Short mmCIF file of the C-alpha atoms (twelve columns), coordinates in Angstrom:
data_MODEL
# 
_entry.id   MODEL 
# 
loop_
_atom_site.group_PDB 
_atom_site.id 
_atom_site.type_symbol 
_atom_site.label_atom_id 
_atom_site.label_alt_id 
_atom_site.label_comp_id 
_atom_site.label_asym_id 
_atom_site.label_seq_id 
_atom_site.Cartn_x 
_atom_site.Cartn_y 
_atom_site.Cartn_z 
_atom_site.pdbx_PDB_model_num 
ATOM 1   C CA . MET A 1   39.492 -31.358 -2.470  1 
ATOM 2   C CA . LYS A 2   37.683 -28.821 -0.313  1 
ATOM 3   C CA . ILE A 3   37.659 -29.369 3.438   1 
ATOM 4   C CA . SER A 4   33.844 -29.293 3.450   1 
ATOM 5   C CA . THR A 5   33.783 -32.084 0.873   1 
ATOM 6   C CA . ARG A 6   36.131 -34.164 3.010   1 
ATOM 7   C CA . ILE A 7   34.007 -33.592 6.089   1 
ATOM 8   C CA . ILE A 8   30.829 -34.598 4.264   1 
ATOM 9   C CA . ALA A 9   32.519 -37.701 2.892   1 
ATOM 10  C CA . ALA A 10  33.854 -38.635 6.320   1 
ATOM 11  C CA . VAL A 11  30.407 -38.198 7.855   1 
ATOM 12  C CA . LEU A 12  28.860 -40.392 5.184   1 
ATOM 13  C CA . LEU A 13  31.466 -43.079 5.711   1 
ATOM 14  C CA . VAL A 14  30.989 -42.988 9.464   1 
ATOM 15  C CA . ALA A 15  27.214 -43.119 9.079   1 
ATOM 16  C CA . GLY A 16  27.572 -46.026 6.668   1 
ATOM 17  C CA . SER A 17  29.908 -47.816 9.037   1 
ATOM 18  C CA . SER A 18  27.510 -47.263 11.922  1 
ATOM 19  C CA . GLY A 19  24.704 -48.669 9.829   1 
ATOM 20  C CA . ALA A 20  26.862 -51.618 8.890   1 
ATOM 21  C CA . VAL A 21  27.708 -52.393 12.512  1 
ATOM 22  C CA . TYR A 22  24.027 -52.151 13.415  1 
ATOM 23  C CA . ALA A 23  23.040 -54.402 10.520  1 
ATOM 24  C CA . PHE A 24  25.708 -56.975 11.364  1 
ATOM 25  C CA . SER A 25  24.768 -57.126 15.028  1 
ATOM 26  C CA . LYS A 26  21.037 -57.229 14.327  1 
ATOM 27  C CA . HIS A 27  21.356 -59.951 11.723  1 
ATOM 28  C CA . GLY A 28  24.051 -62.036 13.388  1 
ATOM 29  C CA . GLY A 29  26.583 -60.827 10.822  1 
ATOM 30  C CA . TRP A 30  29.641 -61.067 13.050  1 
ATOM 31  C CA . GLY A 31  30.370 -64.495 11.602  1 
ATOM 32  C CA . MET A 32  29.798 -63.397 8.015   1 
ATOM 33  C CA . THR A 33  32.413 -63.207 5.334   1 
ATOM 34  C CA . ALA A 34  33.303 -59.802 3.897   1 
ATOM 35  C CA . GLU A 35  31.318 -60.618 0.758   1 
ATOM 36  C CA . GLU A 36  28.231 -61.548 2.789   1 
ATOM 37  C CA . LYS A 37  28.514 -58.317 4.787   1 
ATOM 38  C CA . VAL A 38  28.775 -56.253 1.594   1 
ATOM 39  C CA . GLU A 39  25.706 -58.027 0.220   1 
ATOM 40  C CA . LEU A 40  23.738 -57.455 3.432   1 
ATOM 41  C CA . ILE A 41  24.585 -53.744 3.513   1 
ATOM 42  C CA . SER A 42  23.922 -53.360 -0.215  1 
ATOM 43  C CA . ASP A 43  20.517 -55.005 0.151   1 
ATOM 44  C CA . ARG A 44  19.600 -52.786 3.092   1 
ATOM 45  C CA . VAL A 45  20.687 -49.551 1.385   1 
ATOM 46  C CA . THR A 46  18.972 -50.624 -1.843  1 
ATOM 47  C CA . ARG A 47  15.732 -51.202 0.042   1 
ATOM 48  C CA . LYS A 48  15.891 -48.012 2.128   1 
ATOM 49  C CA . LEU A 49  16.785 -45.699 -0.766  1 
ATOM 50  C CA . ASN A 50  14.903 -47.621 -3.459  1 
ATOM 51  C CA . LEU A 51  17.988 -47.775 -5.673  1 
ATOM 52  C CA . ASP A 52  17.765 -48.659 -9.335  1 
ATOM 53  C CA . ASP A 53  20.136 -51.208 -10.900 1 
ATOM 54  C CA . GLN A 54  22.774 -48.637 -11.848 1 
ATOM 55  C CA . GLN A 55  22.761 -47.058 -8.373  1 
ATOM 56  C CA . ARG A 56  22.869 -50.498 -6.759  1 
ATOM 57  C CA . GLU A 57  25.945 -51.372 -8.802  1 
ATOM 58  C CA . LYS A 58  27.684 -48.134 -7.812  1 
ATOM 59  C CA . PHE A 59  26.898 -48.685 -4.149  1 
ATOM 60  C CA . ALA A 60  28.123 -52.279 -4.335  1 
ATOM 61  C CA . GLU A 61  31.432 -51.032 -5.755  1 
ATOM 62  C CA . LEU A 62  31.736 -48.509 -2.908  1 
ATOM 63  C CA . ALA A 63  30.868 -51.097 -0.257  1 
ATOM 64  C CA . GLU A 64  33.336 -53.604 -1.708  1 
ATOM 65  C CA . LEU A 65  36.121 -51.000 -1.765  1 
ATOM 66  C CA . VAL A 66  35.465 -50.081 1.869   1 
ATOM 67  C CA . ALA A 67  35.367 -53.765 2.879   1 
ATOM 68  C CA . VAL A 68  38.665 -54.492 1.110   1 
ATOM 69  C CA . THR A 69  40.281 -51.457 2.742   1 
ATOM 70  C CA . LEU A 70  39.116 -52.554 6.184   1 
ATOM 71  C CA . GLN A 71  40.436 -56.080 5.551   1 
ATOM 72  C CA . GLU A 72  43.828 -54.663 4.568   1 
ATOM 73  C CA . VAL A 73  44.005 -52.589 7.758   1 
ATOM 74  C CA . LYS A 74  43.063 -55.528 9.994   1 
ATOM 75  C CA . PRO A 75  46.279 -57.631 9.904   1 
ATOM 76  C CA . GLY A 76  48.691 -56.944 12.713  1 
ATOM 77  C CA . ARG A 77  46.000 -55.481 14.970  1 
ATOM 78  C CA . ASP A 78  46.714 -57.949 17.794  1 
ATOM 79  C CA . GLN A 79  50.457 -57.332 17.505  1 
ATOM 80  C CA . HIS A 80  49.930 -53.556 17.647  1 
ATOM 81  C CA . PHE A 81  47.648 -53.917 20.657  1 
ATOM 82  C CA . ALA A 82  50.249 -56.027 22.475  1 
ATOM 83  C CA . GLU A 83  52.969 -53.535 21.594  1 
ATOM 84  C CA . LEU A 84  50.849 -50.673 22.866  1 
ATOM 85  C CA . GLY A 85  50.383 -52.590 26.127  1 
ATOM 86  C CA . SER A 86  54.145 -52.921 26.483  1 
ATOM 87  C CA . LEU A 87  54.569 -49.198 25.765  1 
ATOM 88  C CA . LEU A 88  52.174 -48.427 28.601  1 
ATOM 89  C CA . GLN A 89  54.248 -50.540 30.998  1 
ATOM 90  C CA . GLU A 90  57.499 -48.697 30.278  1 
ATOM 91  C CA . PRO A 91  58.589 -46.084 32.816  1 
ATOM 92  C CA . SER A 92  58.506 -43.398 30.116  1 
ATOM 93  C CA . PHE A 93  55.932 -43.530 27.321  1 
ATOM 94  C CA . ASN A 94  57.658 -43.843 23.929  1 
ATOM 95  C CA . GLN A 95  55.759 -41.194 22.006  1 
ATOM 96  C CA . ALA A 96  57.790 -41.677 18.839  1 
ATOM 97  C CA . ARG A 97  56.953 -45.394 18.650  1 
ATOM 98  C CA . ALA A 98  53.270 -44.789 19.417  1 
ATOM 99  C CA . LEU A 99  53.115 -42.188 16.657  1 
ATOM 100 C CA . GLU A 100 54.903 -44.544 14.268  1 
ATOM 101 C CA . MET A 101 52.345 -47.278 14.985  1 
ATOM 102 C CA . ILE A 102 49.482 -44.904 14.252  1 
ATOM 103 C CA . GLN A 103 51.136 -43.656 11.090  1 
ATOM 104 C CA . GLN A 104 51.596 -47.214 9.811   1 
ATOM 105 C CA . LYS A 105 47.873 -47.880 10.156  1 
ATOM 106 C CA . THR A 106 46.740 -44.560 8.756   1 
ATOM 107 C CA . GLN A 107 49.116 -44.725 5.785   1 
ATOM 108 C CA . LEU A 108 47.051 -47.477 4.168   1 
ATOM 109 C CA . VAL A 109 43.812 -45.638 4.880   1 
ATOM 110 C CA . ASN A 110 45.306 -42.451 3.420   1 
ATOM 111 C CA . GLU A 111 46.407 -44.332 0.315   1 
ATOM 112 C CA . LYS A 112 42.909 -45.762 -0.207  1 
ATOM 113 C CA . ALA A 113 41.014 -42.563 0.731   1 
ATOM 114 C CA . PRO A 114 41.070 -41.012 -2.776  1 
ATOM 115 C CA . LEU A 115 39.604 -44.216 -4.245  1 
ATOM 116 C CA . VAL A 116 36.919 -44.393 -1.562  1 
ATOM 117 C CA . ILE A 117 36.022 -40.709 -1.934  1 
ATOM 118 C CA . SER A 118 35.890 -41.056 -5.719  1 
ATOM 119 C CA . SER A 119 33.644 -44.110 -5.475  1 
ATOM 120 C CA . LEU A 120 31.477 -42.321 -2.905  1 
ATOM 121 C CA . ALA A 121 31.152 -39.321 -5.210  1 
ATOM 122 C CA . VAL A 122 30.098 -41.513 -8.147  1 
ATOM 123 C CA . PHE A 123 27.430 -43.149 -5.978  1 
ATOM 124 C CA . LEU A 124 26.166 -39.892 -4.469  1 
ATOM 125 C CA . ASP A 125 26.048 -38.184 -7.858  1 
ATOM 126 C CA . SER A 126 23.800 -40.997 -9.109  1 
ATOM 127 C CA . LEU A 127 21.185 -40.362 -6.393  1 
ATOM 128 C CA . SER A 128 18.053 -38.353 -7.011  1 
ATOM 129 C CA . VAL A 129 17.206 -35.290 -4.944  1 
ATOM 130 C CA . GLU A 130 14.690 -37.359 -2.956  1 
ATOM 131 C CA . GLN A 131 17.225 -40.101 -2.262  1 
ATOM 132 C CA . LYS A 132 19.786 -37.533 -1.117  1 
ATOM 133 C CA . GLN A 133 17.144 -36.047 1.185   1 
ATOM 134 C CA . GLN A 134 16.455 -39.504 2.636   1 
ATOM 135 C CA . LEU A 135 20.172 -39.990 3.211   1 
ATOM 136 C CA . GLN A 136 20.452 -36.612 4.935   1 
ATOM 137 C CA . GLU A 137 17.472 -37.430 7.156   1 
ATOM 138 C CA . PHE A 138 19.060 -40.769 8.070   1 
ATOM 139 C CA . MET A 139 22.352 -39.072 8.920   1 
ATOM 140 C CA . GLN A 140 20.563 -36.437 11.010  1 
ATOM 141 C CA . HIS A 141 18.620 -39.153 12.839  1 
ATOM 142 C CA . ARG A 142 21.811 -41.117 13.532  1 
ATOM 143 C CA . HIS A 143 23.550 -37.961 14.734  1 
ATOM 144 C CA . GLU A 144 20.692 -37.069 17.081  1 
ATOM 145 C CA . HIS A 145 20.505 -40.670 18.343  1 
ATOM 146 C CA . HIS A 146 24.223 -40.757 19.144  1 
ATOM 147 C CA . ARG A 147 24.124 -37.352 20.834  1 
ATOM 148 C CA . SER A 148 21.228 -38.431 23.056  1 
ATOM 149 C CA . ASP A 149 23.273 -41.411 24.299  1 
ATOM 150 C CA . ARG A 150 25.784 -39.100 25.956  1 
# 
């Protein structure tokens, strides 16, 4: 896969995640189940991009895959945080252990990345030129909004 394709996919995932966080906070979604969050995001994207049934189905598959991946990464987060705290208290920072902790978390993401990218590609390929333009405008707006916060 080309590096430009990976960058575009990463940007789309980040933009989608940002939108999801915004939607959850705005709609009190912090107490929602993963399925409810996927439905909320799917409804919002469907409305904003005016998706047809086939596109809606493809987006729902993408959103579900991302939600499952995030749920699989979540376990052990508190333990890792506590272990990181203990590493910070040691006289000499254990770089090898810190790197190992990061690699454990990223291994799962790396394993799921091809599935997520493939699902993202299927969804994006189903969009019309106008829908892709809307998505680009949204991403540009989000980028400008985040840059103005700095």
